[in-house]
N, C-alpha and C positions, 0 to 999 in steps of 0.2 A: 686737041693737047698732046704732046708725047707724053710717055710715062715719067711720074715724078720720080726725082732722084733724093734719097733720105740720108739725112746724117744725125747724128747727137753729138757732134765734135761742139763742146760749150764755148770752147775758145774761139771757134771760127764764129760762133753764134754771137757771141758777146762783142766781138772786134766788127762783125759787120753790122750789128743794130748801132753800135758805136759811131760808125762810119757813115750809118744812114742819116740819124739824129743829128752829126756834126755839120753834113750837107746841108740840112733844113733850118739850122741855126748857126750862122755865120759869125757870131758874137765871139766864136772861139776860134783861136788860131789853128788848132790841130785837136787830134784825138787824143793826146796826152793832157791836153789842158783841159779837155773834155772829160776824161776820165776822173784827172784830180778835183774837178768842181763837182763832180758827181760823189766820189769818197766824200770829202768834205760835209757834204750833205745829206747823206745818205749812208749811215753807219752799219745798219744792220745788212748783213750778207743775204746775197739771193742764192737761196738754198735748193736750186733745182735736182733732183736726183739724177744720176747716170740713167740716161734714157734707153741705151743701146750697148751690148757688148761692143769692147774695140775690136778693130779688125787681128783677126787670126785668133780670137778667142775661142771659139766653137771647136776648133782643134785641139788646142791647149787642153779644155775642160776633158773632153774625148779621151783624148791621151792619157791623161791624169788618172780619170775614172777607170781606164783600163788595167792600170797599174794596182790600184786600189783594191783593199777587200770589201766586200759587200756591207753595206749599211748593218751597224751595227753587230758585224760578224764577231764571233769569240767573244763579245764582251756581255757580261754580266750586270744586270742593274734593272732599275725601274722606269727610265725614260722609255717615251713611246714616240716613234717619229711620227710626225702629223702628215706632211705632206704624202700622198701615195703613188707618186710618178717616181719612176726608178732611174733619173736621168741626171747629168750633173750640174744642170743650169742652176746658178744661184738664186738663193730665196733669201732675204733681206730686208729687215725693217717689219715690225709686227704689230699688228692691232690684234684684241681680244674683247670678248665679251663673254658673259653667263648669264643663263637666266635667271630672273632677280624674284621669281617665286620658289622654284625647284632646283636651281642649281646644276641640273643634269644636261641640258643643253649647252654647250661650250662651243664657242665659234672662234677662230682663229685665222687672221687674213693676213698676207704678206704681198710684198712686191717681189715677184717672179719673173725670172727672164727665160724661161722653158721656150716662150716663143721668140728668142732673140730680143725685142723690143721688151721693155719693163711693162707687164701686164698684173691686173689683180687676180690672185685666185685665193680662195675660201675654202676653209676646212670646216665641219660642223661635227661634232661627237653630240651624241645623246645618251651616252653612258659615264659621263662625267671624265672623259678623256682617255678610254679604253681604245677605243678604234673611233677611225676616221673616214669622212668624205673628202673628195676631190673634186671641186669645183671652181669653173670661171666665172668672174664677175662680169655683167655686160658692158659693154665697151660705150661710150660717149659718141655722140653724132654732132659736127660741126655746124651751126646755121649759118655760118659766113659762107662753105662751100658746098651749100645746097644739103646739110645733112649727111656728107660724106662721114664715115667713122674716123675718128681722131687715132691718131699715131701710138700714144703710149698711156699708161696709166701710171699714177703713183702715190705714196703718203695714204698706206690704209687707216679706215677709221671703220671701228664697227660697234653697234650697240644692240641689245634688245629691249624690249619691253614687258610690261606683266602679262600680256595675251600670247607672248611667243612670237610675236612679228619681230623680223631682223631688220636693220638697216646697216648698211654699207656705205662708206663714203670714201671719195678718192679725187685728187685732181685728176682730169685729162686733157691732152693737148696734142699739139701738134710740134713736129721737128722737122722742116719740109723746106729744102733747099733745091730749087728745080733751075739747074744750071744752062738747061736747054732752051726752057721758055722765059727764062729771067723772074721766076716767081719765087716768092719764099713765103712760107706760113707758121707763125709760130702762137697760135692761138689758145688760151687757156679756158677750161671750165671746170667750176664744180658740180660735181653730181653725185646722188643717192640713190641707190638700189634699195628696192623694199622688197620683204619676201616672207615667209612662214617658217624660219629656222632653217629647215633642212634645203630650201631652197629660194631663190630671188626671182623679182620681176625680169621679163625680156625686155624692158623699156626703161632706161635711166630716168630720173627727175633730175633735170638741170638746175642748178640753185642759182648761179651766177655764170655768164659768159665775158669773156674779155677777147676782142679780135687784135691781132698782130699779125698784119699781113699785108702784102702788096708785091711791087716789082722791084725789081733792081734799080732801075730808072726813076721810081717813084710814080704816083704817090705810094707812100708808106705809112700805115696807121698802126702806130703801135705805144699807147699810151700807159697801159697798164698791164701787168701781169699778177696771176694768182698762185697761190702756194700754200701747201701745209693744211689741208683741213683736215678736221677731228670732228667727232660726232657722239653726241651723250642724250640719254633720254631719261626724263623725269618719271623715276619709279618711287616717289617718295607717297606712302599712303598718307592719304589725307591731302596732298599738295594741292591747289586749287589749279595748278598747271599739269596734272598727272596724265601722263602719257603724251607730254610736248616732246618734240624731237630739235634739239640744238645743233646746228651744224657753224662751224666758226673757224676762221682762216686768215690768212695774212694778203691783202693787197700791197704789190709794190707799184707806185706811181712815178711818172716820166716827166716831162719837161711841163706839162700843163695840168691844172688842177683837175682831178679827177670825182667824177659824180657818179656814185654807185648806190642805187636804192635812194635811201635818206642820207649816206654817208658824202661828205666831202674830204677829200684828201689834197693837200697842198701838193706842190710840185717836188719833186725827189722827196718824197715820204714814203715811208712804210707802215699801214695802219691794219689792226683787228678787226675784222668785221662778223657779224652774225646774222643767220636767218634761220626761222624757227617756223615748224608746223605743229597743229594741236593735236594732230594723231594721225593714226596709220591711213594711206592715201588722201589727205587732204593737202592744199596747196602749202607753199614756204612763202614767208614774208619777204618785203624787199630787203635788201641787204642793210645793217645798222653799223654805225661807229660804235665800237666797243673801246677803243683806246684814248677817247677823248683828245686832249691837245697834244698827246704825245706821239710823235710823227717819227719815229725811228724803233717801229717796233715790228716784233717777230715772234713766232711759237706761241700757242695758246693752249690752255687745257680746262674744262668745264666741270664743275662740279655743283650738283644741287644741294641745298641746308635742308633742315627738318621741316622749313616751314614752305617750302617750295619755291625757294628763290635760287636763281642760277647766279653763279659767281666765276668768271672767268680770269684765270691767272696768264700774265703773260711777260715778255722780257724787252726791255727798252733799251737802246742802244746809243743814248744820246750822249751819254759821259762816258768816260775810261772805264769805268767800271758798271758791270751791266746790274740793272735794277729790274728786279721782279716786284710787278704791280697787280692789284686786285680791282678789277669793275664788277660790280653788281647792277642787276637790272633792278631800276626803280623806276615803278610805273612802265612807261615804253621808254625809259633812256638809261643807257649803260653809263654809271657814273662810277669813275675811277677814284681809287683812294688817294688822299693827298700826300701820303708817304709809301716809299717801297716797303714790300714784306721782307725783303732781302735785296742786299748788294753784295756783289760781289766779282773775282776777276777769274777769268779763263784764257791761259795763252796756251795751253795746247796740252795734249797727253804727254806724258815722261818718256815712254818707251820711243826709241829710235827706229824699231823695228817693222812698223806698221805704216801703212802709205794712204789709208784711207781717211777721209774727211770724218772730222769728231765735233764738229761744231754744235751739232745738234744736241749734245749731251747737256749746254747749258739750258735746254727747254724745261720748263715745268711738266713733270708727270704727277698728277694730282690723284689722289682720294680723299674722301669725306666720311666722319662717322658725326651724326647728330648734328653740330654746327662748328665743327672743328675740323679745316682742312688740312691735309698732308700734302705738301708739293715737293717731290724730290728732283733733284738737278746735282750737277757735278761742278767743282769749281778746284782751283789753285791754291785761293783765297777768299774769306770771308770778310767783308768791310776792310778794317784795317789791321786784322787779326794776322798772325805768322803765314807765310807763304810757303808752299812745297812743291817740288819739281813734277811730281806726279799730280793726278786729280784724284780727290776724295768725292763720296756721294755723301750728299746733304740731304737734309728734308727741312723746310719751311713749314712750322705749325702755325696756322693762322685762326686765329677767332673771328667768324665770318661776321660775327653779330657787332664787335668791338672794333675789329681791324687790326688788334695786336697781333705780333707775331713774335715768334722766336726762331732761331736756326741752330740745328744740329748734326751734328757729324754721324754718319752712319755706319760706315767700314770702322770695326775697332782693330784693324792691324795698326802699326807703329805709324803715328805722323810723320811724314817727311823722307818716307823710306823709298820714295821713287816708284811707286806702285801706282798703277792706274785703276780706276774705279768709274766706268762710264755708262750712259744710257741708262740711268736708273729711272724707277717707275713706283709710285708708291700706291698701295690699296689698303682698304681696311674690313674687318669683320665687324658683325653685330655685336660681339662682346667688346670691341673698342680697341682691339689689339690691331698696330699698325704693322703692313710687311712692306718692304722696298726689295725690289731685284734690280741686279746690276752683272754687268761684265767687271771680271777681277783677275789679275795676273799675279796675285801675290804670293803663288806656289812656285812660279818660276823664276828661278834666280838668273836667267837672260831677258826676263820681261817681255816674251814672246807669246807664251801659250796664257790662254783665257779658260777660266770656267765662269758658267753663271751661278750666281750667288742670290741668295734671300735673307733677308735679316727681319728679326721679330721683334718689335715693342711692345710692351705691355703699361709703359707709363707714359703715354702721350708722346711717342716720338722723342724722349729725351736719350735714351740710351736704347740700343738692339744689342743685348747680350748674348742672345741667340741667334746665331748667324751661320749659316752652311751652304758649301757648294752643292746645288743641288742636280748640276748635272754630272753624269755618271766619269765623264774624262774631262781632261782640259786638252784644249784644240788650239790651233794657228788662224785665227780670223783671216790671215791674208793668202791663205790657199785656195780659197773659195770663190775668189773673184778676181780675174785676171789683173795682173797689176797691182794687187790689193787696192783695188781703185773705190771700193764702195764696201760698208759692212753695215748698211743702214743708217737711220737718225735716233730710233727710239725704239724700245721692246718693251710691250704694255704687261702687266701684272694685274689678273683680278681675282675677287673673292666672291664666292657665292653665298647664298642665304643659308646653306647646309654645313658652312665652316669650313669648307675646303677652298684652298688658296691655291689658284691654277697659274703656273708660270710655264710659256714658252720663249724659245731663243732659238736665233742661228746658231748653226753647229757645223764645225769642219771635220769630225771626229774620223771620217774616213780618210782622210789627208789629202783630198781631192775636190769635193764640190761641198757647197753649203748647203745644208737641208734644214729643215725644223723640228725640232725636239721639244717635248712637253713633259712636264712632273705635276703630278697633284701634289700637296703638301698638306698635311693635317696637324703639322705640330704648332 
C-alpha cells in the first residue's frame, strides 16, 4: 500500500461521513435531509479539536515569532513559563493536578502543536511551580490497523494519587484520508498513561476503542465516536474507594444502537460513560452509562465527596436551554438526579473580534469541599433571568447529599456590559474557600485583549469579592493560532493541601505565539 495522505479538514470529514452514511441509508433523499434529521435528533455538538495546523500556518508562526520579543522579555512579574520549548507552536487547553499529600508536585498538561499534529505534552514541577520539565505523553496504538500509532491526541486530563502516582488521560485518534488507495480511518480511543510524577509509562492503557474506518466504496464501519475524557482519583482519607481512578467521557452514537461495555446508547444519541480502576497498574472496568435516560449529553466533571462517593456533573442539550445534571454512583449504577442543578442559555461570546470556538465554556468545571460541589461554567442567561450580550462566569453550588443547588455569578464587573468571562473552572481549599479561574476581557475597551483572572469566595460560592487578574499582562487570544481557529475548550485550576492555589493558562504575551504560563496564589 502506498503512503497514506493525512488531513484534518473537519468539514471534509463531516461531509464525507454524511455521504457514506447516506449511501447506506436510502430513506434520506439527500445529504441535506440527513443533516437536518441528525441535528433534530442530536443537539449536542461534536466537539473534536483542531488536530492539525492549517496550510501555511508553520511559516506564519515562524515569521511572527521572528518579529516578536523573547518570551517575557522586559516584563516584570511573577508568572512562570511552563512549557520549556522555545518554538512558536500553539499550546491550548490545559489539564492540571497537584499532589494531594504534599502539594509540591504540580503537573500541567496541554494540547500542543509543536509536531504540527495535536499531541499531549506534560510538565512537572516538584517545587510548587517554580521550575518545570517538558515531556511528551506516550501515543496511542490502533488495534484496527495492527497497532499502528494513531495520528493525534486531544483533551488533556491529569490526576495524582496519595502515593505520587500520576495519571494522564487523553483521546487519541486517526484523521486519515488515503485518496490513492481509497481508504479512510477516523478511529477514536480513550487512553491513560500511568507514571510516578516526573515520568510516565512507555505503554498506554486503552480504556475504550471505537472503530471508524473502511474504503470509499464501502464497507465503512463508523457507528460511534469518543470525545472529551477527563480523569479523577479518589484521594479522600478513609474512603472505601481510596485510590480508585475514574475516567469519564462522551460517546456519540450513529444510526444504529451502540453497545459499549454495560452501556447501551440509542441511535443519534450522545451519552456520558465512565470506567474506573481500583488502583495503580490495575485493570479498568468496562464502560458504564452515567447519563441515564438523557441522550443529548456532553461534557463531564467528576468529584468525590467526603464519604468516597463519586458524582459526575454533565450538560444535557435536549431542551433549548442547557441543563446541567448530577449523576451519583450508587452501588454499581450511576443514578441521575431528577432535576437539573443549573439551567442556562449560551448563544456565544459577545466580542466580534475572536474566531475561536467557545462552546466548551458551558462545560462544568468542578471542585468539592466535603459534600458541597462547586461547578463553574459560563452563560448569557441563567434560567428565566436577565440575558446579557457577553457571557459571565457562574458557579453551581450543589449539596451532593440532598441534591439541592443554587447558582451564583462569579465575575463582579457590571452586568450586561458586553464583556466576556469564559472557560471557567472551580477548585476548593481545605478551609472551605472556593476559587474560580477564567479568561476576562473587562480591561480592554475594544473587547480584544484578555487576562487570566481568579476569584475567591469565603461564603460558600455566593460572592467572589476578591478577584484579580493573575496574568502579568493582557493578551490577544487570536494571535497564537493561525486564523484564530482554536483557544482550547477548558483551563483547569487546582489547589494543594499546603493552601496554595495553582493557575495555568494559554498566553500570547509575545504577540506571536501561544505558550503556557502559571501562577501560584496564596491570597
